[in-house]
C-alpha positions in Angstrom: -0.3 0.2 0.0 2.6 2.3 0.9 4.8 1.7 -2.6 1.1 2.4 -4.2 0.7 5.9 -2.2 4.0 7.0 -3.0 3.6 6.1 -7.3 0.2 8.2 -6.8 2.0 11.2 -4.7 4.7 10.8 -7.5 2.7 11.1 -10.4 0.8 14.0 -8.6 4.2 16.4 -8.1 5.2 16.2 -11.8 1.7 16.6 -13.1 1.5 19.9 -11.1 5.0 20.5 -12.1 4.1 20.2 -15.8 0.9 22.6 -15.0 2.6 25.6 -13.4 5.3 25.1 -16.5 2.9 25.0 -19.3 -0.3 26.6 -17.7 -0.2 29.1 -20.8 0.2 26.7 -23.1 -2.2 24.3 -21.8 -4.9 27.0 -21.6 -4.4 28.1 -25.1 -4.5 24.3 -26.5 -7.8 24.2 -24.6 -9.7 27.1 -25.9 -8.3 26.1 -29.4 -10.0 22.8 -28.9 -13.1 23.8 -27.7 -13.2 26.6 -30.8 -12.1 23.7 -33.3 -14.6 21.5 -31.9 -17.7 23.9 -32.2 -16.5 25.0 -35.7 -16.0 21.2 -36.9 -19.5 20.6 -35.8 -20.7 23.6 -37.8 -19.6 23.4 -41.1 -20.1 19.3 -40.8 -23.2 19.6 -42.9 -20.8 21.8 -45.3 -18.1 19.9 -45.7 -20.3 16.7 -46.1 -21.9 18.3 -48.9 -18.7 18.6 -50.1 -17.2 15.7 -49.7 -19.4 13.4 -49.5 -22.3 14.8 -52.1 -24.3 12.2 -53.3 -23.9 10.7 -57.4 -25.8 10.0 -59.5 -24.9 7.4 -61.9 -26.7 8.1 -65.6 -26.6 6.5 -68.8 -27.0 7.8 -72.2 -27.1 6.2 -75.5 -25.2 8.1 -78.2 -21.9 9.0 -79.8 -20.9 12.1 -78.7 -17.7 14.5 -78.9 -17.2 16.9 -76.0 -18.3 19.5 -78.6 -21.6 17.5 -79.6 -22.9 16.5 -76.1 -26.8 16.3 -75.7 -28.3 19.2 -75.2 -29.8 18.6 -71.8 -26.0 18.1 -70.6 -24.8 21.7 -72.0 -27.2 23.7 -70.8 -26.6 22.5 -67.0 -23.1 23.6 -67.9 -23.5 26.7 -69.7 -25.8 28.9 -71.8 -25.7 31.0 -74.8 -27.0 34.6 -75.7 -30.4 33.4 -75.7 -32.3 31.1 -74.5 -35.2 28.8 -76.4 -39.3 29.5 -75.0 -41.4 26.6 -75.1 -43.3 27.8 -78.3 -39.9 28.3 -80.2 -39.3 32.0 -79.4 -36.0 33.2 -78.5 -35.5 34.7 -75.0 -32.8 36.5 -72.9 -30.0 34.2 -71.7 -26.4 35.6 -71.4 -27.5 38.4 -73.4 -30.1 40.1 -71.4 -31.6 42.3 -74.4 -30.8 43.0 -78.3 -31.8 45.3 -80.9 -32.1 44.7 -84.5 -31.5 47.4 -87.1 -30.2 47.6 -90.9 -33.2 45.9 -91.3 -32.2 42.7 -89.9 -28.2 42.7 -91.0 -27.7 44.3 -87.5 -27.9 43.1 -84.1 -26.4 45.1 -81.0 -26.3 42.7 -77.6 -26.3 43.6 -74.0 -24.6 41.0 -72.0 -25.9 40.1 -68.2 -23.4 41.6 -65.8 -23.6 38.9 -63.2 -22.9 36.4 -65.5 -19.2 34.5 -64.2 -17.2 31.9 -65.8 -16.4 28.7 -63.5 -12.9 30.3 -63.7 -14.2 33.2 -61.5 -13.8 35.9 -64.5 -17.3 38.0 -65.9 -18.5 37.3 -69.2 -17.4 40.0 -71.3 -17.9 40.5 -74.9 -14.8 39.4 -76.2 -15.6 36.2 -75.2 -18.5 35.6 -77.7 -17.6 34.3 -80.6 -19.7 31.7 -82.4 -17.7 31.1 -85.6 -20.7 31.5 -87.9 -20.2 31.9 -91.5 -20.4 35.4 -93.1 -21.2 36.4 -89.5 -19.0 38.9 -87.6 -19.1 39.3 -84.0 -17.7 43.0 -82.6 -17.0 44.2 -79.0 -18.2 47.6 -78.4 -17.2 47.7 -75.1 -16.8 45.1 -72.1 -20.9 44.5 -72.2 -22.5 45.3 -75.6 -21.1 43.4 -78.6 -22.1 44.0 -82.5 -23.4 41.3 -84.8 -23.3 41.9 -88.5 -25.1 39.4 -91.1 -24.2 39.7 -94.6 -27.9 38.8 -95.3 -31.0 39.0 -93.0 -31.6 35.7 -91.3 -34.7 36.0 -89.5 -34.0 32.6 -87.2 -30.3 33.7 -86.3 -31.8 34.7 -82.6 -32.6 31.3 -82.0 -29.1 30.3 -83.7 -27.3 32.0 -81.0 -28.9 30.0 -78.4 -26.3 27.4 -78.9 -24.6 26.9 -75.3 -21.0 28.9 -75.3 -18.2 27.0 -73.9 -14.6 28.6 -72.9 -11.2 25.8 -73.2 -11.9 22.8 -70.8 -15.9 23.0 -71.7 -15.9 25.9 -68.6 -19.1 27.4 -68.9 -21.5 29.9 -66.6 -24.0 26.8 -65.8 -25.1 25.4 -62.4 -22.5 22.7 -62.9 -19.2 22.5 -64.2 -17.0 19.7 -65.8 -14.7 17.9 -63.4 -14.0 15.2 -65.2 -14.3 13.9 -69.2 -13.0 10.3 -70.5 -12.6 9.8 -74.2 -12.5 6.9 -76.4 -10.7 8.6 -79.7 -13.0 11.4 -80.4 -16.3 10.1 -78.5 -17.3 11.1 -75.0 -17.9 7.8 -72.9 -17.5 9.3 -69.3 -18.2 12.8 -68.0 -18.2 14.2 -64.4 -20.6 17.1 -63.4 -20.1 18.6 -60.1 -22.0 21.5 -58.4 -20.0 25.2 -59.5 -21.3 26.8 -56.5 -24.3 25.4 -55.1 -22.8 22.2 -52.9 -26.2 21.2 -52.0 -26.2 19.9 -55.9 -25.8 15.7 -56.7 -23.0 14.9 -58.5 -23.7 13.7 -61.9 -21.4 10.8 -63.5 -22.7 10.2 -67.4 -21.9 6.9 -69.3 -22.4 6.1 -72.9 -23.4 3.8 -74.5 -23.6 2.8 -78.6 -26.8 1.0 -78.3 -30.0 0.9 -75.8 -29.1 -2.9 -75.4 -25.5 -1.6 -73.6 -27.3 1.0 -71.4 -30.0 -1.3 -70.0 -27.1 -4.5 -69.9 -25.1 -1.8 -67.7 -28.0 -0.8 -65.5 -29.0 -4.5 -65.1 -25.4 -4.8 -63.7 -25.7 -2.1 -61.3 -23.2 0.1 -63.3 -26.0 3.2 -64.0 -28.8 3.6 -61.9 -30.7 5.9 -64.4 -31.0 5.2 -68.3 -31.8 8.5 -69.8 -34.4 9.0 -73.0 -34.6 5.6 -74.3 -37.4 4.2 -77.0 -38.1 1.1 -74.6 -37.1 -0.2 -71.4 -38.0 -3.8 -72.1 -37.8 -6.0 -68.9 -36.8 -3.8 -66.5 -39.5 -1.7 -66.7 -41.3 -4.3 -64.2 -38.4 -5.1 -61.7 -38.8 -4.0 -58.1 -37.6 -0.7 -57.1 -37.6 0.8 -60.6 -39.4 3.8 -61.8 -40.2 4.8 -65.0 -40.9 8.4 -66.5 -42.5 9.0 -69.9 -42.4 12.4 -71.7 -43.0 12.9 -75.5 -40.5 14.6 -77.7 -42.3 17.3 -79.3 -39.1 18.8 -80.9 -39.1 14.9 -83.1 -41.4 13.9 -85.8 -41.7 10.1 -86.6 -42.4 10.3 -90.1 -42.5 8.1 -93.7 -40.4 9.7 -96.6 -40.7 8.7 -100.0 -37.6 8.4 -102.1 -39.1 10.8 -105.1 -37.1 9.8 -107.5 -38.4 6.5 -107.4 -41.2 6.6 -111.0 -43.9 4.5 -108.7 -43.6 7.1 -105.5 -43.0 10.3 -108.0 -46.1 9.8 -108.6 -48.4 12.7 -106.2 -51.5 10.3 -106.1 -49.7 6.8 -105.4 -48.0 8.9 -102.5 -51.6 10.5 -101.4 -53.0 7.0 -101.3 -50.4 5.4 -99.5 -50.6 8.2 -97.0 -54.8 7.3 -96.8 -53.8 3.7 -96.1 -51.2 4.5 -93.1 -53.3 2.7 -90.2 -54.1 4.1 -86.7 -51.5 4.6 -83.5 -52.1 4.4 -80.1 -50.6 8.0 -80.4 -51.7 11.1 -81.4 -51.0 11.8 -85.0 -48.8 14.7 -86.2 -50.3 16.7 -88.9 -47.8 19.5 -89.8 -44.3 19.2 -90.6 -44.3 22.2 -87.6 -44.5 21.6 -84.0 -47.8 22.2 -82.6 -46.3 23.9 -79.6 -44.6 26.7 -82.3 -45.3 30.1 -82.4 -45.9 29.7 -86.0 -48.2 26.5 -85.6 -51.3 26.6 -88.0 -53.4 23.3 -88.4 -55.3 24.4 -91.7 -53.1 21.7 -93.7 -54.3 18.1 -95.4 -54.4 15.3 -93.3 -54.1 11.9 -94.1 -57.1 10.1 -91.7 -57.2 6.4 -92.2 -59.6 6.4 -95.3 -58.8 2.5 -97.4 -61.5 3.5 -99.9 -60.0 6.8 -100.5 -56.5 5.2 -100.9 -57.8 2.7 -103.5 -59.6 5.2 -105.6 -56.0 7.4 -105.8 -54.5 4.2 -106.8 -56.5 2.9 -109.2 -54.8 0.4 -111.0 -51.5 1.4 -110.0 -51.1 -1.9 -107.5 -48.9 -3.5 -108.9 -45.9 -2.1 -107.3 -43.6 -3.6 -104.7 -42.3 -1.7 -101.8 -39.5 -1.8 -99.4 -39.9 0.2 -96.2 -36.4 1.2 -94.4 -36.3 1.8 -90.9 -34.3 1.4 -87.6 -35.1 -1.2 -85.0 -36.9 1.1 -82.6 -39.5 1.6 -85.1 -40.1 -1.8 -86.2 -43.2 -2.1 -84.9 -44.4 0.8 -86.6 -43.5 -0.2 -90.0 -44.5 -3.8 -90.0 -48.1 -2.2 -89.5 -47.4 0.3 -92.1 -46.3 -2.7 -94.7 -49.3 -4.6 -93.7 -51.7 -2.3 -94.3 -49.6 -1.4 -97.5 -50.0 -4.9 -98.7 -53.5 -5.3 -98.2 -53.9 -2.2 -100.3 -52.7 -4.1 -103.0 -48.7 -3.2 -103.0 -46.9 -5.7 -102.1 -44.7 -4.3 -98.7 -41.5 -5.3 -96.7 -39.8 -3.9 -94.6 -35.6 -3.9 -94.4 -33.9 -3.0 -90.9 -30.8 -0.7 -91.2 -28.4 1.0 -89.1 -28.3 3.8 -91.5 -30.1 5.5 -94.1 -29.1 3.9 -97.9 -28.8 6.3 -100.5 -31.1 4.3 -102.6 -34.1 3.7 -100.0 -37.7 3.7 -101.4 -39.8 4.4 -98.5 -38.3 5.4 -94.9 -39.6 5.6 -91.1 -37.6 7.6 -89.3 -37.2 10.3 -87.1 -36.4 14.3 -87.4 -35.9 16.7 -85.2 -37.8 19.8 -85.6 -35.6 22.9 -85.4 -37.5 25.7 -82.9 -37.7 28.1 -85.4 -39.9 27.2 -87.9 -37.5 27.7 -90.8 -37.1 24.1 -92.6 -35.5 25.1 -95.7 -32.4 22.6 -95.3 -35.3 19.8 -95.1 -37.4 20.9 -98.2 -35.3 23.3 -100.5 -34.4 21.5 -103.3 -30.7 23.0 -103.3 -30.2 21.2 -100.1 -28.9 17.8 -101.6 -27.4 16.4 -98.6 -30.4 17.1 -96.2 -34.0 17.0 -98.3 -33.5 13.2 -98.4 -36.7 12.7 -100.4 -35.5 14.6 -103.7 -38.8 17.5 -103.2 -38.2 19.8 -105.6 -41.0 22.6 -105.5 -40.4 26.0 -106.3 -43.4 27.3 -104.8 -42.3 25.6 -101.6 -38.5 27.0 -102.5 -39.9 30.6 -102.4 -41.6 30.3 -99.2 -38.3 29.0 -97.4 -36.5 32.1 -99.2 -39.2 34.3 -98.0 -39.8 33.5 -94.4 -35.8 33.2 -93.7 -35.8 36.9 -94.5 -39.0 38.3 -93.1 -38.3 39.4 -89.7 -42.3 40.1 -88.8 -43.4 37.1 -86.5 -47.1 37.7 -88.2 -46.1 37.6 -91.5 -43.7 34.7 -91.1 -46.9 33.0 -89.6 -48.5 33.5 -92.8 -45.4 32.0 -94.9 -45.3 29.2 -92.8 -49.0 28.5 -92.8 -49.1 28.2 -96.6 -45.7 26.3 -96.7 -47.1 23.5 -94.2 -50.4 23.5 -96.7 -48.6 23.3 -99.9 -46.1 20.7 -98.4 -48.9 18.3 -96.9 -50.8 18.2 -99.9 -48.2 17.5 -101.8 -46.7 14.5 -99.7 -43.6 13.8 -100.1 -43.8 12.8 -96.4 -46.6 11.4 -94.1 -45.6 12.8 -90.7 -47.1 9.9 -88.0 -46.1 10.6 -84.5 -44.0 12.4 -81.8 -41.9 9.7 -80.1 -42.4 9.1 -76.2 -39.5 8.1 -74.7 -38.6 6.7 -71.2 -36.5 7.5 -68.4 -35.5 4.4 -65.9 -34.5 5.4 -62.6 -33.4 2.7 -59.6 -35.1 3.6 -56.5 -32.9 4.0 -53.4 
């Protein structure tokens, strides 16, 4: 007992001596520790959000380069001078306002002074250059830029809605690019993190060439979300899996006729085939211009299913044979149409391809609709690369030319109403429906 007592007494004396010698340092250390603990617990939520943000693993179908990423991704990272309203008109974005002069040849844009690049640098007029052919961008001062066109071009304001990036895919949006991997020129992985809002989840995108490979990645647990696919297949019935559907109103699935084919070059034959298209479970599209567009007009020729009328228009021209070329996602649609046309007396078969052949007869595919009603690339006879039907009509050409030069929206409405009416009367294409797309998400 005496030895234990002496040991405790010795420890007490040592500790007392140390406290007397280092009392100031110990007091300061204690205060720093208390302050550090308070600060740690106060900033713990912020630290957690920054270092342990939830991450969404997303599959995207398609091949993209860093400059052709899906618009849904681009708009998370940055903005253009303008943005597009639901009706297709231009609204302010990086430019807060603009003035048009010189009969549509000159635009003066005033920039948003609060816009800041992800580098922390304020956006200035010197940063804006879209490299558009025959268009000159001239900074007037740090926040004002003059744009000069050689000829009036009424869709110009929607053209400059294209998001603007600095080198390294830096932008001004709520997200910034924090990681990217390429296979050749194609993006295979992209990571976005919140630029300033630390409560935003990280977004990790993986890119797959086909829907089948994206769905397989979901099955294997490599991704938890598959965006915008034509069909979810068996995983739609999986437990802990939810489906969100939306109609893509800026895309039309349609039947394109090759007008260089002697049989299909006959207007009456094309109209007959249009009347023999069966009904589908989705609303029919009647016009080349989106029904949500400010320029939409429903006074066009429509082609509700009418077998007797189709038979009358065909007359004796029922000995032909047709091949419908399509892609796998539209196979069911193509087969239903082929059955209906075969019942009309025109033997029709379906062929699935991965690309559009030059010598197709009938093509079922989808076409994205531009936000502006201008459809010059698709239907003007000079546009050999994009006018895939080979359609030629001088009246349509004139309307498309006038629509590009006219700045008055009301006058443009009249022009494009005439365009849609003449096009549907000539029927180089039969519009079918807006596709329904699915987003698959794994429930937590």
